[in-house]
Legacy VTK file of the C-alpha trace (Angstrom):
# vtk DataFile Version 3.0
C-alpha trace
ASCII
DATASET POLYDATA
POINTS 324 float
-8.696 26.352 5.352
-4.688 25.351 5.257
-3.932 28.212 6.971
-6.086 27.096 9.424
-4.196 23.982 9.950
-0.713 25.656 9.824
-1.469 28.401 12.224
-2.225 24.886 14.487
0.950 23.018 13.530
2.338 26.086 14.250
1.447 25.981 17.880
2.141 22.172 18.116
3.470 19.088 17.082
3.110 17.022 14.083
0.909 14.236 15.443
-0.981 17.126 17.982
-1.735 19.370 14.478
-2.908 16.196 12.832
-5.522 15.700 14.672
-7.272 19.164 13.703
-5.786 18.047 10.244
-8.372 15.121 10.500
-11.668 17.248 10.648
-10.302 19.164 8.835
-9.959 16.638 5.714
-13.550 14.892 7.211
-14.919 18.180 5.767
-13.939 18.572 2.245
-15.010 15.207 0.885
-14.538 16.512 -2.330
-10.730 16.452 -1.394
-11.616 11.981 -0.630
-13.446 12.280 -3.842
-10.606 12.511 -5.886
-7.923 10.659 -4.309
-10.648 8.048 -4.727
-11.448 9.043 -8.539
-8.127 8.990 -9.901
-7.243 5.120 -7.695
-9.611 3.610 -8.884
-9.877 4.450 -12.180
-6.559 3.422 -12.269
-6.935 0.335 -9.705
-10.210 -1.027 -11.606
-8.727 -1.927 -15.090
-5.631 -3.285 -13.603
-7.830 -5.560 -11.729
-9.790 -6.320 -14.349
-6.686 -7.124 -16.008
-5.313 -8.944 -14.077
-8.391 -11.688 -12.885
-8.404 -12.168 -16.838
-5.175 -13.216 -16.768
-5.713 -15.656 -14.240
-8.222 -16.412 -15.909
-7.008 -17.753 -19.250
-3.740 -18.625 -17.230
-6.327 -21.611 -14.950
-8.419 -21.832 -17.746
-4.877 -23.501 -20.276
-3.718 -25.713 -17.429
-7.290 -27.446 -16.474
-8.732 -28.250 -19.939
-11.437 -25.255 -19.566
-12.955 -26.251 -16.391
-11.273 -24.200 -13.933
-10.837 -26.773 -11.593
-8.006 -27.009 -8.865
-7.642 -30.067 -8.221
-6.593 -30.369 -12.146
-3.458 -28.630 -10.062
-3.106 -31.043 -7.392
-5.727 -29.451 -4.511
-6.890 -32.745 -3.045
-11.266 -31.732 -2.506
-10.468 -31.776 1.568
-8.091 -28.333 0.782
-10.474 -26.768 -1.339
-13.850 -27.036 0.525
-11.654 -26.031 4.017
-8.973 -24.628 3.392
-8.282 -22.695 6.836
-8.607 -25.876 8.447
-6.842 -27.727 5.805
-3.754 -25.711 6.813
-4.233 -25.529 10.226
-4.035 -29.584 10.444
-1.081 -29.481 8.137
0.570 -26.437 7.234
3.677 -27.503 5.672
1.923 -30.208 3.495
-0.851 -27.626 2.338
2.179 -25.322 1.578
4.237 -27.647 -0.536
0.804 -28.444 -2.312
-0.071 -24.898 -3.561
3.903 -24.049 -4.308
3.241 -27.423 -7.109
-0.165 -26.156 -8.532
1.479 -22.438 -8.748
4.599 -24.190 -9.624
2.200 -25.166 -12.871
0.825 -21.659 -13.772
4.093 -19.586 -12.627
5.206 -19.757 -16.950
2.360 -18.565 -18.063
1.597 -15.687 -15.161
5.525 -14.360 -15.553
5.155 -14.274 -19.638
2.253 -11.959 -18.319
3.414 -9.802 -15.960
6.574 -9.209 -18.337
4.388 -6.832 -20.293
1.511 -6.446 -18.216
3.957 -4.866 -15.106
5.345 -1.445 -17.213
2.237 -0.792 -18.279
0.135 -0.694 -15.628
3.207 0.732 -13.696
3.350 3.850 -16.786
-0.649 3.816 -16.222
-0.727 3.740 -12.316
2.419 6.625 -12.879
0.697 8.873 -15.088
-2.657 8.939 -13.292
-0.845 9.277 -9.699
0.692 12.727 -11.206
-3.139 13.611 -13.018
-4.539 12.910 -9.840
-2.284 14.425 -6.960
-2.146 17.636 -9.731
-6.229 17.824 -9.290
-6.276 16.642 -5.384
-3.673 19.604 -4.008
-4.966 22.007 -6.336
-8.563 21.407 -4.766
-6.120 21.370 -1.669
-4.434 24.728 -2.135
-5.819 26.639 -5.095
-2.720 29.259 -4.886
-0.471 26.182 -5.890
1.143 26.008 -9.636
0.412 23.411 -11.801
3.301 21.304 -12.307
1.993 17.606 -13.685
5.459 16.759 -15.326
7.125 17.647 -12.300
4.670 15.455 -10.365
5.162 12.311 -12.919
9.052 12.373 -12.671
8.647 12.385 -9.197
5.952 9.784 -9.268
8.363 7.390 -10.973
11.094 7.873 -8.612
8.612 7.508 -5.433
7.462 3.494 -7.466
11.480 3.070 -7.954
12.198 3.556 -4.156
8.579 1.676 -2.793
10.216 -1.261 -5.069
13.495 -1.179 -3.830
12.050 -0.854 -0.601
9.752 -4.296 -1.376
12.832 -6.643 -2.772
14.306 -6.124 0.575
11.132 -7.268 2.351
11.137 -10.396 0.209
15.248 -10.781 0.773
14.121 -10.971 4.119
10.783 -13.150 4.086
13.045 -15.614 1.920
15.944 -14.828 4.491
12.993 -16.461 7.554
12.406 -19.330 5.345
15.723 -19.927 4.662
17.214 -20.319 8.660
13.191 -21.049 10.250
11.865 -23.761 7.348
14.823 -25.215 4.595
17.321 -25.469 7.145
15.715 -27.606 9.757
14.859 -29.917 6.768
17.407 -29.889 4.895
19.541 -31.111 8.225
16.499 -33.569 8.816
15.133 -31.509 11.620
11.425 -30.121 12.176
11.061 -26.593 11.303
11.258 -24.072 13.520
7.938 -22.423 12.604
8.205 -19.757 15.520
11.691 -18.441 14.913
10.605 -18.168 10.753
7.284 -16.046 12.316
9.537 -14.153 14.361
12.477 -13.034 11.811
9.628 -12.209 9.646
7.999 -10.200 11.998
10.841 -8.090 13.062
12.285 -7.835 9.909
8.573 -6.717 8.348
8.407 -3.767 10.528
12.149 -3.040 10.525
11.940 -2.247 6.377
7.925 -0.728 7.423
10.289 1.796 9.900
12.461 2.417 7.643
10.409 3.320 5.335
8.367 5.811 7.195
11.800 7.187 8.147
12.045 8.104 4.540
9.288 7.964 2.601
8.139 11.866 3.341
11.025 12.957 1.333
8.809 11.452 -1.343
5.894 12.768 -0.686
6.726 16.333 0.178
8.794 16.954 -2.947
5.856 16.944 -5.360
3.996 20.291 -3.096
7.331 21.226 -3.111
7.564 21.798 -6.731
3.758 22.881 -6.803
4.271 25.421 -3.729
7.696 27.035 -5.668
7.187 26.054 -9.866
9.406 23.755 -9.173
11.170 21.270 -11.608
11.487 17.316 -9.975
15.184 17.469 -9.144
14.916 20.971 -7.540
12.050 20.014 -5.555
13.974 16.741 -4.151
17.240 18.472 -3.066
14.437 21.508 -1.062
12.690 18.577 0.621
16.163 17.379 1.933
17.152 20.704 3.050
13.771 20.826 5.044
15.667 19.745 8.400
13.374 21.850 10.330
10.795 20.275 9.566
12.033 16.390 9.379
11.435 15.470 12.753
7.582 16.305 12.382
7.577 14.596 9.142
8.321 11.788 10.238
6.359 11.936 12.721
3.284 12.083 10.380
4.289 9.634 8.197
4.918 7.094 11.331
1.630 7.383 12.790
-0.088 7.041 9.836
1.221 4.368 8.866
1.166 2.420 12.123
-3.031 3.614 11.513
-3.434 2.347 8.028
-1.646 -1.297 9.623
-4.089 -0.373 12.004
-6.769 -0.092 9.787
-6.008 -3.528 8.061
-5.857 -5.441 11.212
-9.463 -3.866 11.880
-10.383 -5.217 7.549
-8.784 -8.661 8.603
-10.532 -8.851 11.892
-13.996 -7.935 10.689
-13.497 -10.356 6.888
-13.093 -13.377 9.269
-16.601 -12.291 11.468
-18.860 -14.405 10.051
-16.819 -17.504 9.587
-17.945 -19.163 13.085
-21.597 -18.419 11.475
-20.299 -20.544 8.280
-22.728 -23.342 8.503
-25.785 -20.999 8.383
-24.328 -18.738 5.347
-23.623 -18.924 2.171
-20.857 -19.023 -0.636
-22.528 -15.682 -1.912
-23.285 -13.875 0.717
-19.241 -14.612 2.246
-18.510 -12.969 -1.312
-20.376 -9.839 -0.375
-19.249 -9.218 2.475
-15.276 -9.071 1.897
-16.100 -7.143 -0.896
-17.837 -4.456 0.936
-14.705 -4.679 3.883
-12.322 -4.461 1.322
-14.079 -1.333 -0.079
-14.390 -0.075 3.490
-10.799 -0.087 3.753
-9.428 1.165 0.332
-11.487 4.045 1.106
-9.925 4.222 4.765
-6.950 4.153 3.733
-6.993 6.961 1.026
-8.727 9.064 3.458
-5.230 8.954 5.358
-3.003 9.770 1.937
-5.364 12.659 1.739
-4.869 13.388 5.581
-1.149 13.029 4.957
-1.082 15.698 2.416
-2.766 18.288 3.841
-0.465 17.816 6.927
2.675 18.766 5.042
0.941 21.349 3.678
0.050 22.750 6.602
3.047 22.271 8.374
5.241 24.208 5.580
2.339 27.626 5.873
2.749 26.961 9.262
6.749 27.225 9.099
6.610 29.712 6.516
4.756 32.280 8.244
6.875 31.267 10.693
10.452 32.389 9.395
9.064 34.025 6.151
11.310 31.370 4.597
11.073 29.810 1.534
12.834 27.025 0.163
LINES 1 325
324 0 1 2 3 4 5 6 7 8 9 10 11 12 13 14 15 16 17 18 19 20 21 22 23 24 25 26 27 28 29 30 31 32 33 34 35 36 37 38 39 40 41 42 43 44 45 46 47 48 49 50 51 52 53 54 55 56 57 58 59 60 61 62 63 64 65 66 67 68 69 70 71 72 73 74 75 76 77 78 79 80 81 82 83 84 85 86 87 88 89 90 91 92 93 94 95 96 97 98 99 100 101 102 103 104 105 106 107 108 109 110 111 112 113 114 115 116 117 118 119 120 121 122 123 124 125 126 127 128 129 130 131 132 133 134 135 136 137 138 139 140 141 142 143 144 145 146 147 148 149 150 151 152 153 154 155 156 157 158 159 160 161 162 163 164 165 166 167 168 169 170 171 172 173 174 175 176 177 178 179 180 181 182 183 184 185 186 187 188 189 190 191 192 193 194 195 196 197 198 199 200 201 202 203 204 205 206 207 208 209 210 211 212 213 214 215 216 217 218 219 220 221 222 223 224 225 226 227 228 229 230 231 232 233 234 235 236 237 238 239 240 241 242 243 244 245 246 247 248 249 250 251 252 253 254 255 256 257 258 259 260 261 262 263 264 265 266 267 268 269 270 271 272 273 274 275 276 277 278 279 280 281 282 283 284 285 286 287 288 289 290 291 292 293 294 295 296 297 298 299 300 301 302 303 304 305 306 307 308 309 310 311 312 313 314 315 316 317 318 319 320 321 322 323
């Protein structure tokens, strides 16, 4: 199976061989089942814990009523948040910010222990899950859960750093587009704010796509050559002959996932014109289905990325007989 992908990759570029990989992955549903399994085993308890923490915090600040109106959010906003935000975006953002400010100290206190614990759960689950997935994808690979644990930690740290850069860009966009004009007694420049936000977000996304292939292929190299984490990272940097194709695959799949997110947002908004005829329960169920659709699609493309990387490596290895 993987050898066939590798042969296709030897004849084609990264994106062209990716088409064959999409078909191969669709014919092996067990791979997607493993990816969904380890992610949801970690994700479902995480969501439940976050939800329970949010409920406890909200109840503590609303006298147990869970009434958001006690946080300063008026009924017009609560009954029609989309319409209220469209009519007065600055006023709504101020009210929401003030309400969150009441809850924030307790939420930060809970996050001080929840974030490290949940991150550790995700790293351990990712190392074990990816070991099972790659072994199922190619049984000749060596099981290296310890190495994958370290590599998953390194990748999580790099992803966290990229998110901090993105948050800094958001704050900068707010400073020059909103806070700066307000401080000068002028109207906020929302066009400038969103323009800077979009450009900076696309820039961070492109930079991450250009470097994250390194963190994604290193676990694969560790299992291919029964190597440790640092040797695998060094070996990944040495794949100069594959770098272009790896970046190409990473970037294309990143764009596909953005398109998947946009599609999920479109489907989420589909019932809104019929609000008068549908119930809140139906909306909640519809949004749950759309969310599951997005998560399954995202997991599928994670599997495609790994199989594409493995296919490219096998094609190169078969072509020149070299190994890292």
